[in-house]
C-alpha positions as CSV (number, residue, x, y, z in Angstrom):
1,M,123.2,-77.7,24.4
2,T,125.2,-79.5,27.1
3,Y,127.7,-78.1,29.6
4,I,130.5,-79.4,31.5
5,N,131.4,-78.4,34.9
6,K,134.5,-76.0,35.0
7,T,136.4,-78.4,37.4
8,L,136.0,-81.3,35.2
9,Q,137.2,-79.1,32.2
10,D,140.3,-78.0,34.1
11,K,141.2,-81.3,35.4
12,F,140.7,-83.4,32.2
13,G,141.9,-80.7,29.7
14,I,138.9,-80.7,27.4
15,P,139.5,-78.1,24.8
16,D,137.3,-74.9,24.6
17,E,136.7,-75.2,21.0
18,P,135.6,-78.3,19.0
19,D,137.9,-80.1,16.7
20,E,136.0,-80.0,13.5
21,D,138.2,-82.8,11.9
22,M,137.5,-85.3,14.6
23,E,135.6,-88.4,13.2
24,E,132.1,-89.0,14.1
25,K,131.8,-92.7,13.3
26,P,133.0,-95.1,16.2
27,H,136.0,-97.0,15.5
28,D,136.0,-100.5,14.3
29,K,135.3,-103.0,17.1
30,A,138.8,-104.4,17.0
31,D,140.3,-101.0,17.1
32,L,138.2,-99.8,19.9
33,A,139.0,-102.9,21.9
34,K,142.7,-102.0,21.5
35,I,142.0,-98.5,22.9
36,V,139.5,-99.7,25.8
37,P,139.7,-103.3,26.6
38,P,136.5,-105.4,26.6
39,L,134.7,-105.7,29.9
40,K,135.3,-108.9,32.2
41,I,134.1,-109.7,35.6
42,N,137.3,-108.5,37.4
43,N,138.8,-105.9,35.0
44,A,136.5,-102.9,35.5
45,S,139.3,-100.9,37.3
46,I,141.7,-101.3,34.3
47,V,138.9,-100.5,31.7
48,I,138.1,-97.3,33.6
49,R,141.7,-96.1,33.6
50,R,142.2,-97.0,29.9
51,F,138.9,-95.1,29.1
52,I,140.0,-92.0,31.0
53,K,143.5,-92.1,29.4
54,A,142.1,-92.5,25.9
55,F,139.4,-89.8,26.5
56,E,142.0,-87.3,27.9
57,A,144.2,-88.0,24.7
58,G,141.3,-87.3,22.4
59,K,141.4,-90.9,21.1
60,L,137.6,-91.3,21.5
61,N,134.8,-89.7,19.8
62,Q,131.1,-89.5,20.9
63,A,130.1,-92.5,18.8
64,D,133.0,-94.4,20.6
65,V,131.6,-93.5,23.9
66,G,128.2,-94.5,22.9
67,E,129.5,-97.9,21.6
68,L,131.3,-98.4,24.9
69,R,128.1,-97.5,26.8
70,K,126.2,-100.2,24.7
71,N,128.9,-102.8,25.5
72,L,128.5,-102.0,29.2
73,V,124.8,-102.4,29.2
74,E,125.2,-105.8,27.3
75,F,127.7,-106.9,29.8
76,G,125.4,-106.0,32.6
77,E,122.6,-108.0,31.2
78,E,124.7,-111.0,30.7
79,H,126.0,-110.8,34.4
80,T,123.0,-110.2,36.7
81,H,124.8,-111.4,39.9
82,M,128.2,-109.9,40.9
83,P,129.9,-109.1,43.9
84,E,129.3,-105.6,45.4
85,L,132.8,-104.2,44.5
86,A,132.5,-105.4,40.9
87,S,129.0,-103.7,40.6
88,A,130.5,-100.6,42.2
89,R,133.3,-100.3,39.5
90,L,130.8,-100.9,36.7
91,Y,128.5,-98.1,38.2
92,E,131.7,-95.8,38.3
93,Y,132.4,-96.6,34.6
94,E,128.7,-96.1,33.7
95,A,128.9,-92.7,35.4
96,L,132.0,-91.6,33.4
97,L,130.5,-92.7,30.1
98,L,127.2,-91.0,30.9
99,D,129.0,-87.8,31.9
100,A,131.1,-87.9,28.7
101,M,127.7,-88.2,26.7
102,G,126.6,-85.0,28.4
103,M,124.0,-87.0,30.5
104,R,125.0,-85.4,33.9
105,E,122.0,-86.2,36.1
106,D,122.1,-89.9,35.0
107,A,126.0,-89.8,35.7
108,R,125.3,-88.5,39.2
109,N,122.8,-91.3,39.9
110,S,125.3,-93.9,38.7
111,I,128.3,-92.6,40.7
112,G,125.9,-92.4,43.8
113,H,125.1,-96.1,43.4
114,A,128.8,-96.7,43.1
115,A,129.7,-95.0,46.3
116,E,126.9,-96.7,48.2
117,L,128.3,-100.2,47.3
118,L,131.8,-99.4,48.4
119,D,132.8,-100.1,52.0
120,G,135.7,-101.2,54.0
121,G,137.6,-98.0,53.1
122,K,137.4,-98.7,49.4
123,K,137.3,-95.6,47.2
124,L,136.4,-94.6,43.7
125,I,139.0,-95.3,41.1
126,S,139.3,-92.0,39.4
127,D,139.4,-88.4,40.2
128,W,136.8,-87.8,37.6
129,G,134.4,-90.2,39.6
130,E,135.2,-88.3,43.0
131,V,134.4,-84.9,41.3
132,L,131.1,-86.3,40.1
133,F,130.3,-87.8,43.4
134,S,131.2,-84.5,45.2
135,A,129.0,-82.6,42.8
136,E,126.3,-85.3,43.5
137,T,126.4,-84.9,47.2
138,E,127.0,-81.2,47.5
139,S,125.0,-80.0,44.5
140,P,127.4,-77.2,43.6
141,T,126.4,-74.4,41.1
142,P,129.0,-74.3,38.3
143,T,131.1,-71.1,38.5
144,T,131.7,-71.2,34.7
145,Q,129.8,-73.0,32.0
146,Q,131.4,-73.7,28.6
147,S,130.0,-75.1,25.4
148,F,130.7,-78.9,25.4
149,P,133.0,-79.5,22.4
150,A,131.7,-80.9,19.3
151,I,133.7,-83.9,19.8
152,L,130.9,-85.0,22.1
153,P,127.7,-83.8,20.3
154,V,124.4,-83.9,22.2
155,I,122.6,-87.2,22.4
156,R,118.9,-86.9,23.4
157,K,118.0,-89.2,26.2
158,R,114.8,-91.2,26.2
159,P,112.3,-89.5,28.5
160,F,112.5,-91.2,31.9
161,Y,108.9,-92.2,32.1
162,K,109.2,-94.2,28.8
163,R,112.2,-96.0,30.1
164,K,110.3,-96.7,33.5
165,L,107.3,-98.0,31.6
166,L,109.5,-100.4,29.5
167,Y,111.1,-101.8,32.6
168,V,107.8,-102.3,34.2
169,L,106.4,-104.1,31.0
170,L,109.5,-106.4,31.0
171,V,109.1,-107.3,34.7
172,L,105.4,-108.1,34.1
173,L,106.1,-110.0,30.9
174,L,108.8,-112.0,33.0
175,I,106.2,-112.7,35.8
176,I,103.3,-113.7,33.4
177,A,105.6,-115.9,31.2
178,W,108.0,-117.5,34.0
179,Q,105.4,-120.1,35.6
180,P,104.5,-121.5,32.1
181,I,108.1,-121.7,31.1
182,A,109.0,-123.3,34.5
183,D,106.1,-125.8,34.1
184,W,107.2,-126.7,30.6
185,Y,111.0,-127.3,31.6
186,T,109.7,-129.4,34.5
187,V,107.9,-131.8,32.1
188,V,110.6,-132.1,29.3
189,S,113.4,-132.4,31.8
190,A,111.9,-135.5,33.5
191,T,113.4,-139.0,32.8
192,P,111.7,-141.5,30.6
193,A,111.0,-143.6,33.9
194,Q,109.3,-140.5,35.8
195,K,107.2,-139.7,32.7
196,A,106.1,-143.4,32.5
197,L,105.1,-143.3,36.0
198,A,103.2,-139.9,35.7
199,D,101.3,-141.6,32.7
200,S,100.2,-144.4,34.9
201,L,98.5,-141.9,37.3
202,S,95.9,-140.5,35.1
203,L,97.0,-137.0,35.9
204,T,95.8,-133.6,34.7
205,T,98.2,-131.1,33.3
206,K,98.5,-129.5,36.7
207,G,98.8,-132.8,38.5
208,R,101.5,-134.0,36.1
209,T,103.5,-130.7,36.7
210,V,103.1,-131.0,40.5
211,F,104.2,-134.6,40.4
212,L,107.3,-134.4,38.0
213,A,108.5,-131.1,39.9
214,T,109.3,-133.5,42.7
215,K,111.5,-135.4,40.8
216,P,110.1,-138.7,41.8
217,Q,112.4,-141.6,42.5
218,V,111.7,-145.3,42.7
219,V,114.3,-146.7,45.2
220,D,115.1,-150.1,46.7
221,T,114.4,-151.3,50.2
222,D,117.7,-150.2,51.6
223,S,117.6,-146.7,50.1
224,I,114.1,-146.0,51.4
225,S,115.0,-146.2,54.7
226,K,117.8,-143.5,54.3
227,A,115.7,-141.2,52.2
228,C,112.4,-141.1,54.3
229,P,112.4,-140.5,58.1
230,S,111.3,-143.4,60.2
231,D,107.9,-143.1,62.0
232,G,109.1,-145.5,64.6
233,T,107.2,-148.5,63.4
234,T,108.7,-151.9,62.5
235,S,107.8,-151.6,58.7
236,L,109.3,-149.3,56.2
237,E,107.7,-146.5,54.5
238,E,106.1,-147.3,51.2
239,G,107.0,-143.7,50.1
240,C,107.5,-140.1,51.4
241,Y,107.3,-136.4,50.3
242,L,110.2,-134.3,51.7
243,L,109.0,-130.8,51.9
244,Q,112.4,-129.4,52.3
245,T,113.7,-130.6,48.9
246,N,110.3,-131.0,47.1
247,T,111.3,-134.6,46.4
248,I,109.2,-137.8,46.3
249,Y,110.6,-141.4,47.1
250,I,108.6,-144.5,46.3
251,R,109.7,-147.9,47.6
252,V,110.0,-150.5,44.8
253,M,107.5,-153.4,45.1
254,P,107.5,-156.9,43.7
255,D,105.7,-157.4,40.4
256,E,102.4,-158.6,42.1
257,L,102.2,-155.4,44.0
258,K,103.1,-152.9,41.2
259,S,99.6,-151.3,41.9
260,D,100.9,-150.2,45.2
261,E,103.7,-148.2,43.6
262,T,101.1,-146.4,41.6
263,V,98.9,-145.6,44.8
264,T,101.9,-144.4,46.7
265,A,103.1,-142.2,43.9
266,A,99.6,-140.6,43.7
267,H,99.3,-140.4,47.5
268,E,102.7,-138.5,47.7
269,M,101.8,-136.2,44.9
270,L,98.7,-135.1,46.7
271,H,101.0,-134.3,49.8
272,A,103.1,-132.1,47.5
273,A,99.9,-130.4,46.1
274,Y,98.5,-129.9,49.5
275,Q,101.8,-128.3,50.9
276,K,101.5,-125.6,48.1
277,Y,98.1,-124.4,49.4
278,D,98.0,-121.1,51.4
279,D,96.5,-121.1,54.8
280,S,93.1,-120.0,53.6
281,T,92.8,-122.7,50.9
282,R,94.1,-125.3,53.2
283,T,91.5,-124.5,55.9
284,Q,88.8,-125.0,53.2
285,V,90.3,-128.2,52.0
286,N,90.7,-129.5,55.7
287,A,86.9,-128.7,56.4
288,M,86.0,-131.0,53.4
289,V,88.2,-133.6,54.3
290,E,87.1,-133.7,58.0
291,G,83.5,-133.6,56.8
292,Q,84.0,-136.6,54.7
293,Y,85.7,-138.7,57.4
294,S,83.2,-138.0,60.0
295,S,80.5,-139.3,57.7
296,M,82.4,-142.7,57.1
297,N,82.5,-145.6,59.3
298,D,85.6,-147.4,58.2
299,S,87.4,-149.2,61.0
300,A,90.6,-149.7,58.9
301,L,90.7,-146.1,58.1
302,N,90.0,-145.1,61.8
303,S,92.9,-147.4,62.7
304,R,95.2,-145.8,60.2
305,V,94.2,-142.2,61.4
306,A,95.0,-143.3,65.0
307,D,98.4,-144.6,63.9
308,Y,99.1,-141.4,62.0
309,N,98.1,-139.4,65.0
310,K,100.7,-141.1,67.2
311,S,103.5,-141.0,64.7
312,E,102.8,-137.7,63.0
313,P,100.9,-135.5,65.5
314,G,98.9,-132.7,63.7
315,A,99.2,-134.4,60.2
316,Q,95.7,-135.9,60.3
317,D,94.2,-133.6,57.6
318,A,97.2,-133.9,55.3
319,E,97.1,-137.6,55.5
320,L,93.4,-138.0,55.1
321,Y,93.6,-135.7,52.1
322,A,96.1,-138.1,50.4
323,I,94.3,-141.2,51.5
324,L,90.9,-140.2,50.4
325,G,92.0,-139.0,47.2
326,T,93.6,-142.2,46.1
327,E,91.9,-145.1,48.0
328,Y,88.2,-144.0,48.3
329,G,85.6,-143.5,45.7
330,G,82.1,-141.8,46.0
331,L,83.2,-138.8,47.9
332,S,81.5,-135.5,48.3
333,T,80.9,-133.2,45.5
334,G,83.4,-130.6,46.9
335,L,86.2,-133.3,47.4
336,E,85.6,-134.9,43.9
337,S,85.8,-131.3,42.4
338,E,89.2,-130.8,44.5
339,Y,90.9,-133.8,43.3
340,S,89.6,-133.3,39.7
341,K,92.3,-130.5,39.6
342,Y,94.8,-133.3,39.6
343,F,93.4,-136.4,38.2
344,T,91.6,-137.0,35.0
345,D,90.2,-140.4,36.3
346,R,90.7,-140.7,39.9
347,Q,89.0,-144.0,39.9
348,T,92.2,-145.5,38.2
349,E,94.1,-144.9,41.7
350,V,91.1,-146.3,43.7
351,N,91.1,-149.5,41.6
352,A,94.9,-149.7,42.1
353,A,94.5,-149.6,45.8
354,S,91.7,-152.1,45.7
355,Q,94.0,-154.5,43.5
356,T,96.6,-154.4,46.3
357,K,94.1,-155.6,48.8
358,T,92.6,-158.0,46.4
359,T,96.2,-159.5,45.8
360,F,96.5,-160.4,49.5
361,D,92.8,-161.5,49.6
362,N,93.3,-163.9,46.8
363,Y,96.3,-165.6,48.5
364,I,94.1,-166.0,51.7
365,S,91.3,-167.5,49.8
366,R,93.5,-169.8,48.0
367,L,95.1,-170.9,51.3
368,D,91.6,-171.3,52.8
369,N,90.5,-173.5,49.9
370,Q,93.6,-175.6,49.9
371,K,93.3,-176.1,53.6
372,G,89.7,-177.2,53.2
373,I,90.9,-179.8,50.5
374,I,93.6,-181.2,52.8
375,D,91.2,-181.4,56.0
376,N,88.7,-183.3,53.7
377,E,91.4,-185.8,52.5
378,K,92.8,-186.2,56.1
379,T,89.2,-186.9,57.2
380,L,88.7,-189.6,54.3
381,A,92.1,-191.1,55.2
382,D,91.3,-191.5,58.7
383,K,87.9,-192.9,57.8
384,Y,89.5,-195.5,55.3
385,L,92.2,-196.5,57.8
386,N,89.8,-197.3,60.5
387,A,87.7,-199.4,58.1
388,S,90.9,-201.2,57.1
389,Y,91.7,-201.9,60.7
390,S,88.1,-203.0,61.4
391,W,88.2,-205.6,58.3
392,A,91.6,-206.8,59.4
393,N,90.4,-207.6,63.0
394,S,87.6,-209.5,61.5
395,G,89.8,-211.6,59.3
396,N,88.7,-210.2,55.9
397,A,91.9,-209.6,54.0
398,Y,90.2,-208.5,50.9
399,E,88.1,-205.7,52.5
400,D,91.2,-204.8,54.6
401,D,93.4,-204.3,51.6
402,Y,90.6,-202.4,49.7
403,Y,90.3,-199.7,52.3
404,Y,93.9,-199.5,53.1
405,N,94.6,-198.8,49.5
406,L,91.8,-196.0,49.6
407,Y,93.5,-194.7,52.7
408,S,97.0,-194.6,51.1
409,N,95.6,-192.6,48.0
410,E,94.0,-190.2,50.4
411,Y,97.0,-189.9,52.5
412,N,99.3,-189.3,49.5
413,N,97.0,-186.7,48.0
414,A,96.8,-184.9,51.3
415,S,100.6,-184.9,51.5
416,L,100.9,-183.4,48.0
417,N,98.5,-180.8,48.8
418,I,100.1,-180.2,52.0
419,D,103.3,-179.4,50.2
420,S,101.4,-177.1,47.9
421,Y,100.0,-175.3,50.8
422,N,103.2,-174.8,52.5
423,Q,104.7,-173.4,49.3
424,L,101.7,-170.9,48.9
425,V,102.3,-169.9,52.6
426,D,105.9,-169.2,51.9
427,K,104.9,-167.1,48.8
428,Y,102.3,-165.3,50.8
429,N,104.7,-164.6,53.8
430,L,107.4,-163.3,51.3
431,L,104.9,-160.9,49.7
432,V,103.9,-159.7,53.2
433,D,107.4,-159.2,54.1
434,E,108.2,-157.4,50.9
435,Y,105.2,-155.3,51.3
436,S,106.3,-154.1,54.9
437,G,109.9,-153.9,53.8
438,A,111.0,-156.8,56.1
439,A,112.3,-158.4,52.9
440,Y,114.8,-156.7,50.5
441,T,113.3,-156.0,47.2
442,P,115.8,-154.8,44.4
443,L,115.2,-152.5,41.4
444,S,115.0,-154.1,38.1
445,Q,117.4,-153.2,35.4
446,S,115.1,-151.1,33.6
447,Q,114.3,-149.0,36.7
448,K,118.0,-148.6,37.4
449,I,118.5,-147.2,33.8
450,G,115.3,-145.1,34.1
451,N,116.2,-143.4,37.3
């Protein structure tokens, strides 16, 4: 049996005797909405007043109140973030509904929440709410107890421990399911260009998720200078990872150096992975990285590390972690195991890094070979010209013409090869400028569409 405080009975005129003719089924949704309007973000005050008016007039039965309570719960689940004032009004409405359903203690809890959220002199909307709050704060003993009328029959509450257990289970389920859902969305929401770039890196599922979560962008030469902070050198960054926004930027390369885009993308992905480690894990990784570096005698790597220590003090381990993982094979067992978390075939990145160096080495080899041919032709041309002069001085016109023709052929060949050499030098220098960022490299049409 439920009871109502005498003060509420006097104030709201609830009859002493139940009305046996009162209907026990809820009104039709449309009819109920005419009595008490549906909740919206900013109309809780109106809803409260309409509810109280309808309740005083006997227009609502227990089933109606239960339906309104259900509507309130659904509204709360749909709007999890609201201003404090709106939340306070909804708590007050909930308190009135719970009290009307005979759930006095729950009603007092709700009105307490409402009062806590109110500030700046704002008050509860209804006298009913004020009485509930007064009862909650003063804990008065009812002077008179009357049977709650049959218009509001007893509704048995679910035991608190069961509700609490349900909430805990829901929270645990959300925690367990959240990361897989977030990872899934990261992959499916990536652009085709981002997915294609990820495909080229031979990544594990974990590595692919880390990479695509950064929303990697391939940008042109002008854009990279704006996206990536300058390290004070004369060359542009090939790429960067911005921790603040968890974003990777990669500078577009000419077709001959597309392998460098791949290495840069993998390098920056490892930066993103490294930054996700806690201090303990990072300390372990740093120890493996430093152990590997100290065992190597690579002058080029030593020079790069020295440059990083000047431009990015304190970043040596982070940079070595990315460099070793993408450019060097045959690492320690510990590091190979570490990188296997992110790459299915790390040798793909090592080969790509090697390919970039090979591209420049091939140009230098071709230039050296061409220079050798030119030098040989010039030597022969000088030899034939001297022979021509010698025969001319001795009065032998036939030999003079013979050697002069040989000289002319070698001279012409040398001239043609010098032109080819100079063209090759121009190509090499342009490639160096594009690699360093001194020359502008635009995005292709497909890259513009893909990004």
